[in-house]
N, C-alpha and C positions, 0 to 999 in steps of 0.2 A: 592669240594676242595680236592686235594690230597696233603698230607704233606710229608716231608722228614722222613726217617726211624727213626732218633733220636727223632723227635717230637712225632711220634707214640708211641714209647716205653717210652718217658717221661710222656705222658698222662697216660699210663697204670701204670707206677711206682708210680705216685702221687696218683692215685686212690687206689692202694694197700696200700699206707701209710695212707689212711683214708680221703683224701681230697674230698669234694663234687664237683659237676660239675662247680659251680660258682667259687670256689676257683681255680680249675684247669684252667678255662678259664682266670681268672685274672693273674695267674702266668705265663702261657705259651703264652698268647696273641691270642690263637685260640678261635673262638666263641663257645658258648655252644652247638650249633647244631653239630659242628665238633667234639667236645669232646664226645658227646653222640654216634655219628656215629662210632668213632674209639674204644670206649670202648665196643661197641656191636660186632665189627668185630673180627673174629678169627685170621686174619692175615692182614698185610698191603696191602690194595687194590692196584692193578697196575694201573698206569695212562694210560688212553686210548689216543691214538694218534689222533689228529684232523688234517685233511688235507684240504688244500685249503681255510682255514678260517683265515682272518686277524683280529688282535686285534686293538682296538683304541689306545692301548699303544705302538704299534710297532714303530711309528715315533719318539717316545720319549725315547726309550730304551737306545740309545747311550748317551743321555744327563743324564739320570738317573744313568747309570753306572759310568759316569764321576764324577758326584756329590757324589755318595756313596763312590767311591774310594778315593776321595779327603777328604771328611769329613764324620763322622758317623752321618749324618742328620736323623731326624725322617721321617717316611713315610708321616706324616701330612704335614711336611714342603715341601717335594718333591711334594706332591699333589698340594699344593698352587702354587709352582713354575711352574709346567707344565700346570696348569690351566691358568696361565698368558700367556702361550705360545700357548694356543688354545686347550688343552686337554679337552674333553667332557665326558670321561669315568668315571667309578666309582672309589671309594677309595679302596674297597676290592681287586679288581684285581691288583691294584698297590701294595698294601701291600703284597699280595702273591708273586708278582714278586720280590719285594725287598728282601723278605725272601730267595729267591733262589740264589741271588747274594751276599748276606751278611750273613756270619755265625752268628748263634744265640748264644749269651752267655747264657750258662746254669748255673744259679746261684742257691744256696740253697734257697728253698722256705721259706719265712718269712711272717707270718700273722700279719698285722699291728694292733696295739692297737688303738681302736676307743674311742673317747671321746664325751660326750654330748655337746649340743649347749652352746657356751660361756665359756666352761671349759678351753681350752688350745690353746695356740699358740706356734709354734716351730720356733726357730730362728737359723740361721747359716750363716757363711761366706764361700765364694768360691773364689778361685783365678782364674782370667780370662786372664792371660797373660799380655803382654805389648802392649800399644796403644799410639799413638801420642797425647799428650795433651800440648797445648800452645807451639808447636814447638819442643817438645822433648818427647822421649819415657818414659812413666810412667807405673808402675805396677798398674793394675786395679783389684779391688776386687768387689764381688757382695754380697750385703746384701740381705738375703732372709727371709721372714716371711710368714708362712702359718697357717691359722686357722684350727684346727684339725677336727672340725665337717663339716664345709662347703667346705673345701679345697680352700678357697679364697687365692690367692697368692698376695704378694706385694714384689717387688724387686727394687733395685736401685744399680747403680755402684758407687763406691767410690774410693778415692785415698789413704785411710788410714783405719785401723781397730781399731784405738785408742778408748778410752772410750767415748770421746766427739762425735766422728762420730757414734759410736754405739747408744748413747742416741738420737742423732738427727734422725737417721734412725728409731728408735722406734717411735718417735713422728710423723714422716712421715707415718709410717705404721698404727698407731692409727687413723690418719686423713683419710687415705685411706679406712680403714675398718669401720670407723664411731664409734669406741668405743674401750674399753680395756677388754681383757679376764680375767678370774680369775687367771690363772697362765701361765707362759711362760717357755718353756724347752730350755736348752742351753747345749753346750759342756762345758768341764772344762777349760774355757779360763780365763786368768788373768784379762781381762777387766770386768769380771763378778764375779769370785770367786778367792780369794787369797789362801785359804787353806780349803780343804775339810775335814769334820769331819764325824764320824760314824753316828751321829744324825744331821738331817738337821738344827735344831735350833742352833747347835754349829758351823756351817760353818763360816768362815771368808770371808766376801764379800768385793769386791772392794768398798772403801768408797764412791766414786763419784757415782758408779752405785747403791749402797744401798740407797743413798739419792734420786735417781731418782725413784727406784721401791717403796720406802716407800711413796713418794709424790703421786704416781699414784695408789697405793693400790693393785698392783698385786703381786702374790707370784712367786719368781724365783725358778726354779728347775733345777738341773743339772743331766745329764745322768750318769748312773753308768759306771765306767771305764771299758773298753773293752766290752761294751754292746751298740754299736752304733745304733742297729736297733730300740731302743726306740725313736730315732729321725729320723726315716726313711722317714717320709713324706717330711720334708724340704730338706733332702739330695737328695732325688729323684727329687725334684722340681728344684734344682740347675743343676743337670745332664740334666734334660729335657730342661731347658732354654738354656743351651750351645748347645745342638743338634738341638733344634727347632728354636733358634733365633741367638745366637752369632756366631757360626762357619760359615765361608764363607760369613759373612755379612760385609758391608762397612759403615763407618761412617765419617762424615765431621768434627766432633768435639766431645769433651766430653759431652757437653749438648745434642748434637744430639744423642749420645748413650743412654742417660737416657730418652730422649723424646721417642725414638723408643722402648725402653724397657717398658716404661709405657704403650704405645700403645699395645705392645705384651701382657702385663698383663691383660689389659682390654679385649683383644680378647679371651685369654684362659680361663678367668674367666666367659666368656659367652658361653663356649663350654661344652658339656657333659664330666664329669670326668670319667676316666676309672675305678676307684674304687667304687665310689658312684652311678655311672650311672645317675647322676643328674647334673644340671648346678650350679656351685658354687654361682653365683649371686642369684639364687633362694633360695639356702640353707642359704645364708647370712641373709635373712629375719628372719630365725629361730634362729640365733645366739643371745644369751642373753649377750650382752656386756654392760659394764659400760659406760654410756654416758659421752662424753668429756665435756659436759656442767656442769657436777658436779665436775670437777677437775679444780683447779686454774691453769692458764698458768705456765709452768715450764721454767725458764730461765737457760740456760746453761752458767755456769761461767767457762771459760777456765783459768786454772792456768799455768803460764809459768815462769820459773826461770829467774831472771834478775840480772846482775852484777852491784853492786853499785860502782860508781867511787869515787876517792879520794875527789872530790868536792861535794860529796853527791848526785850527779845526777846519773840517771840510763839510760841505753840504751833501747829504744823501737821503733820498726819500723824504724830502721836506723837513729833515732834521739835521742838527749839527752833531758831528762825531769827531773824536780825536783821531789823528793819523795813525 
């Protein structure tokens, strides 16, 4: 494998900063054999020209270029799409080709904070543009939860980010994972925390959400302001979902979106994760989660203001009812 000049010097620069081969491989996307090869080289090797040899990828290059130009799709997604069109070649040659036609974003290297089994879940919202729901365009959001140790993902699309939706999404995530972690990490959002204090015990929590986390026995934690990398696992998961699933996909309805998203979650949770080099489903067995059987069912009580009329009746669901 011959890499571009900027990749060669990025590998050497990270090595000079003290990163080991595994860290460099994870940050750059190059395999460890390539990292070792170019750290040992005195200069960037020249690519040898091959003549008269056709690649299995050749018939699909126009399609690949068209898809990459239209959307920033992952190489894994392109691989699945061209396999459906008859491609029988390997994934590595495709990934290398995509790297030549799509500029690589060189972002500052950040080493993620790892947590023991059952310790932490990270939660975040993502905006997913507008889609047609019940005959009209609606803004769509994605709720994302990821277990820190196993990297098990759960996601669902919603039409709101209010506290009632947040709580229901948590319940769905707990059902999917089969239990509750010790703590959950959040951004500083009003549906979770109203006022942040110097000491965590002095935080002012959203009352409805406080009732929920007290009932379930987990500890909520919020990221330090201007320090988003503490929640990097879940934010990367949302970006990955958009590139590997949402962009360029078509849906027949809002339920169809969520059904396909759940199918996508099941698939990626059964694939080797790039950071742990293990399958999330397998590591889930090692997670030490509080059993849902130990928790009484939680009922979401939605409070909505109503105007009391002069005759002491109030309006509900377009009808009048006595108080």
